[in-house]
N, C-alpha and C positions, 0 to 999 in steps of 0.2 A: 779594510782586507782581512780573507779569510784566512787560517791557519795554516794549510795545506800550501796554498797558492803565493802566500810566502815563503815558505818553507821550497820549496816549488823558485818561484823569483832570485832565494836566496844563491842555493845549488846549479844555476845558471848563472850568474851572479857571480859568482867561484871558480866555478870552469870560465868562465874568459877569462878574469884578469891569471890561473897561468895559460892559457894562451897570448896574454899581453907581455906575458914574459919569456916568453920561445916554448913553456914546458906544453906538454897534448894534456886536457882534463879531458874528460866525461863522464856524462850524469848517468847513472847506474840506472834500468830501466826497472820498476818494479820492485825496488828495492823500500826492505819491511814489508811489502803485502807478499812475500810471497813464503813458500814451506824453508827455502835455502839460508841460510847468511848471505847478505848481502849490503858491500858500503852502500852513504848516498852519491858519493865523485868518489873515484880514478886520476891520481893527475901520476904523473911521471915527466923526465927527458931524457933518456937514454943511463943515467948513471941512479938518480933514482927515483923508486918507485910510493906512491903512499895512496891507502883504502881513507875515506876525511867518510866518518857521518858527520853529520852537519846538522847543526840548529840554531834558527832564528828566531828569535825571543823576547822579549817585552820587562817578565820577569828580571830581577838582577840574580837567581839562582833557578837550577834546571838538574830537576832527577833523571836518572835515564837508570832505567828497570837492567837489573843481571843482566836476565838471561843476554838484551841490546848489546850488551858492552861485553858477552862471554862468543854472540856473532860474531861480531868484528876481531877480536880476537884471531876464533878462527876459520875467518874470511884469508884476514892477514897471512896468520900461517900457512893452510893452504895457497896464498894465492902468491908469497915471497914480499910480502908489500907489507911498510910501514904505516902501522894502524896510529890514528889522528883523531879525536873531538875536535870539530871548529865549532866554535861556538861567535854569535853574532849580534852582539846585545844592543838592541837601540838605538839608533843615530850613536854608533861607536865603529870600530872598525872589525876585524873576525880576530879570534883568537883563536891557534892551534892548544889543546893539551893533548900531553901523554897522559894512556889511561892509569897510570901508575899517580898521576897530578890528583888524581881525581880523589875525592872525599868515599870513606869506605863508608858501608851502611848495614846493618841486613839485610833489608829488603835492595837495593840494585847500593845506583850510587850516585852523587851529585858536581856540582861544581857549579861556581858562584863569579858573580863580578870581580871581586877581590882577589879566588884562586888564579882566574885567567889572567886581572893585571899582575900579579907575583909570580906565577908556575908559566903562564903562555906565550908561546913567541908568535908573533908578529906576521904577517905574509912574508913580509920579506926576512924574515927572519927563518921563516918555513923553510924558502927556496934556498936559502943559505949566502943570500945576497952578502947581508952584516949580521954581524948580532949584536944585539943591544943589552950595552949597562946597565946592568938595573940595583937602584940601591938599596940593602937590606937593611 
C-alpha cells in the first residue's frame, strides 16, 4: 500500500472510531499540503475538541519536523482545541501523545513505540471512557 493511501486510510479509520462512540470527527482536506497550519483530524463531543496529527507507520520510531509540531500548536491555540499526536503502529492500536511527551532534538521531535506504550493514551482513554493503570 502506498504511504499516502495508508495515512488516508488511518485518518478515515480514526474518524469512524470517533463517530462510533458518539463524537463528531472529520478529516481536514489539504492538511500538510497548504501554507496554513492544519491538523489531519478534528474531533469533538460538545465539551472537548481535539486536533490530531495522525501517523500510521511500520517502523517503531517516528520523526517529526520541528515545523510540523509548531504548526499543530499554532493551529490548536488559534482554534481553541487540544493538540494531540495520534500514532498507529502496524498491527497495533492507536496511541495518542501530548506534544510534551515527544522526545526533543535540535532538528525536531520523535516518538517511539516504547514511549507511546508508556506515556500515550489509547483511544478509550483519550475520549474519557476509562483511565488505564500503568505499571512504572
